[in-house]
N, C-alpha and C positions, 0 to 999 in steps of 0.2 A: 308700781314699777317706775312710772314717770317721776314720782316723788323721790325715789331712790336715785335715779339718774340726775335729777336736779341737785340733790345733796352732794353728789360726786363731782359736780362741776368745779369744785375747788382743787381737784387733782389734775395735774397736767395730762395724765393718761388713765384710762379705765379699761380693765380687762374683763370681758364677759365670757365665762366658760360654762358650757352646758352640752348635753348630748344632742345628736342630730334630731331635728324636729321639735326642739324645746321652745322655739320661738325667738331665738336670739336676734336674727336679722329683722324679723317683724317688729320686735320691741324697739330697736334703735331707729328703724325707718319711720315708725309711727310717732315716736317721740320727737324726732326732727321735724316731722310734718306739723305736729301740735305746737312746736316751738316756732314754727315758720322760719326755720333756720336752714340756710343753704350750706351744704357740706360737700366735701370731696369724698366720694365713695369708691374704694378700690378693692376689687376681688383678687385675693392672692391665689396663684396657682403655682405648680411646681417649677414652671419656667422662670419664675421670679427669683429663683436662687442665683440667677445671673444678674448682677447689679446693673449692668448697662440696659438690659431689657426692662428691669423694674423702673429705673428712673425715666426712661423714655416714655413708658405708658403712664406713669404717675403724672408727668408733665402734661400729657394729653388729657388726662382726667381732670387736671386742675384748670385747664384753659377756660371752660365755661364760667367758672366762679371766681377767676382771678381778676383782681382790680388792675387798672392800667399800671404799667411799670415795665422795667426791663425784663427780658426773657429770663426764665429760670436757668441756672447753671447747667452746662452739658458735661457729661462724664467723658472726657477725652482720654486718649491713650496715655498722655503724660500725667493725668490725674489718677488713673486707675491703680497706681501703685500704693496710694494712700486713701483707700475707700472711706475709712472712718472720718478723716478730715473733710473729704468731699461731702459726705453725708451731713455733717454738722453745718457746713456752709449752705448746702442745698435746702435743708429744712428751715434754717433761719430765713433764707430768701423766700421760701414758700409761705411761711406764716406772715412775713412782712407784706406779701402781696394779696393776702386774703382779707376779708372783712374782719373788723374787730371781733374777738371771741370766736374765731373760725374753728371749725371741727373737721378733722380728717379721720375717716373710718377705714380700717383695714379689716376686711372680712375674710374668713377661712384661714386664719393664721396657722391652723394646725397643718396646713400644707407645707410649711417650712420646717426643716430640721433645726433643733435647738443650737446646733453648732454652725449653722450657715451664716455667711457674712451678713445677709439681710436681716436675720433674726437679731444679731448683735447690733446692727445699725439702727433698727427701730427702737431698741432699748436706749441707745445713746441719744436718738432723736427726741425721745420723750423728755429729756432734760434740756432740750433746746427750745421748747415751746414758749411763746411769749405769754405774758399775763392774760388769762382769760381764754387762751387757745387750748385745744385739747385733742389728743389722740383717743379714739375708741377702737379697741382691739377685740375682735370676735373670734373665738376659737372653741373647739371641742375639748381641748385640754386646759389644765390649769397653767398659770404663769410659771415659768421655770427658767433655769439658766440665768442669763443676764438680767432678767426682769425681777428676780428675787430681791436684789438689793434695792430696786426702785420701790418695791412693796414695803420693805422695811423702813425706807426713808420717807414714806407717805407720799411719794410721787405718783405711785400707782394705786388706784382704787380698784376694787373688785366687785363683781356681781357673780354669785354662785348659782349653779344649776338648781339647787333646792329653792332658791328665791323665784325662779321662773315657773315652778310647778303650779298648776291650778289647784286652789283649795276646793273643798267641797262646795262652799257657797258660790265660788266662781264657776264651778262645773255646772251647778244648777242654773246660774244666770246664762251661761253659754248654751245650755240645752233648751232654753226658752224658744230659740229659733226653730226648733223642730216640733214644737207643740208642748203641751203640759206634761211634765214628767213627775210622777209621784216621788215621794221622799225615798222610798225603798229603791226605786229604779235609778234615781240619781246617785244614791249611795253605791249601788252596784256598779254603775258606770265609772264612778270615781275610783273605787277600789280596783277595778279591772285595769284602768289606765295609769293609776298612781300619779295623776296630775299631768301626764305627758300630753302636750298640746296636739301633736299630730295624731296620736292614738285616739284622743277624744274626738277630734274632727272626723276621722275615718269612721268610727263607730256611730257617731251621731248621724252622719250622712247615710250610712247603711240602715240605721233604725228608721230614718225618715223614708227611705226607699221602700222598706217592708211595711211601714205603716202600722206596726203593732208594738205593744209594750216590750221593753227589753227582756223581761222575764219570759215572755211567750215565744220570743224568736231567738233566744240566746244560742241554741244549737244551730240555727240557720244563719247567724250573723257571719258575713264573709270577712275574713281577715286578709283578703288578697292584697288590698292596698297597703296594709301594714307590712305584709310579707315582702311585697315589691320594694317598699321603702328600705327595709333592712337589707334586701338583696343588693340594691344598687348603691346605697350609702355606706354600707359596712362590709358585707361579705365579698362583693366583687372586687374590693380594693385589697383583699388579702391574697397571699400566695395560695395556690391550689392545695398544697399540703395543709395549710392552716384552715382552709375551708373544710377539708375532710375531717380535721380534728374537731372543729366546732359541731359538725353534724353528729359526731359520735358522742359529744357532751351535751347535746341540746335537750335531752330528756331529763337531765339532772336539775333540780331546783336549788341545790346547794353543793358546793364542792370545794376542796382544798387543792393547791397545786399538786400535791402528791396523788390525790385521787384522780386528778385530770390526767396525769401521766399513766397511771395504771389502767384507767378506763379506755383511753384513746390509743395507748401504745406509742404515743409520741413523746419522746424525751424532752421536747421543747414546749410541751403544752402548758407548763407552769408559767413560762415566760410569755406565752401568747395571752393567757387570761390576765396576767399582770398588765400587759400592754393595753388590752381592751378596757381594763378598769381605769388606768391612769388617763386614758383619752376619752372617758365618758362614753364608751361604745357599748352600752346596754349591760354592763356588769358593774356591780358595786361591792366594795369590800364590806363584809358583815360587821356590824358594831359589836363590841365586846359585851354590851349590856343586855343582849337578847340571846336567849338559849334556844337552840334548835338542833335536833339530831339529824345527821351525824355532825359532830362538832370537832374542829381541829384548828391548829394555828393557821392564820392567814387565809381564812375561809372567804369564799366569794358566793354571792347570790346570783342566780341566772334565771332565765324564763322569758316568756313573751312580753311581759310588761316591762318596758324600758325603765331602768333606774330602780326597779323594785327588787330588793334582795332579801335574803334570809336574815 
């Protein structure tokens, strides 16, 4: 993964998209540490849809790593009418004040709506980076809206969720920390988690606590940590009606939008599972090359294993 990020340094911006718990933030943080590179790290939250709030906090985040120079531009009332022009001016000034090859990381970009002014500004700012400088954008969803053109023009490089999944060999290496795991046990752990980093960590720690092989304790393995992760990161962020729909669909390992509507009685169920799929929230659209009954157009795979579909 470090080699992949190294290769993407030629792009002014990199978009990393993967489900919750896939290791996106850990990857970027450990890569920066290995590179011994100082970066501005900014956690996006819904209040950043207000440009004045965003630029105020970004300037504060930049202060510790900013080289000497004039203060960054302030978004005054008279400049607020042309946010796009101010954003271009601001980011030019920001990169001019950073060390050469400076990096600015925006984490949790999925907190912004695609039609928000800040989302559009960040896409424009990616075109203002100086040679060697880079934006790293971390999100649960794929690049969309204003970023599509940047991807087509090779300004934006991407890291997909599939690339963050642990392979079987990597699962075995990770498992060495809890003792020797047999080939069959490691294979079972890998298949159960489908390479999902948080799931592997939770089950390995539980296996260590119980002190017995996975095959012997499978029925006693607690999924409480995994459950709590999904409850706080995904389910609690949904409307109560959407939570109720998901509970009704949870037992299905495969479904189509039409099936979701019939089973749940919610006429919006198809839109809900499409939303979860597009934002990497534990549903994946089934590939056309695999056959599994029941089969229908636009099918989705579900289940406890994040990212693992029919």
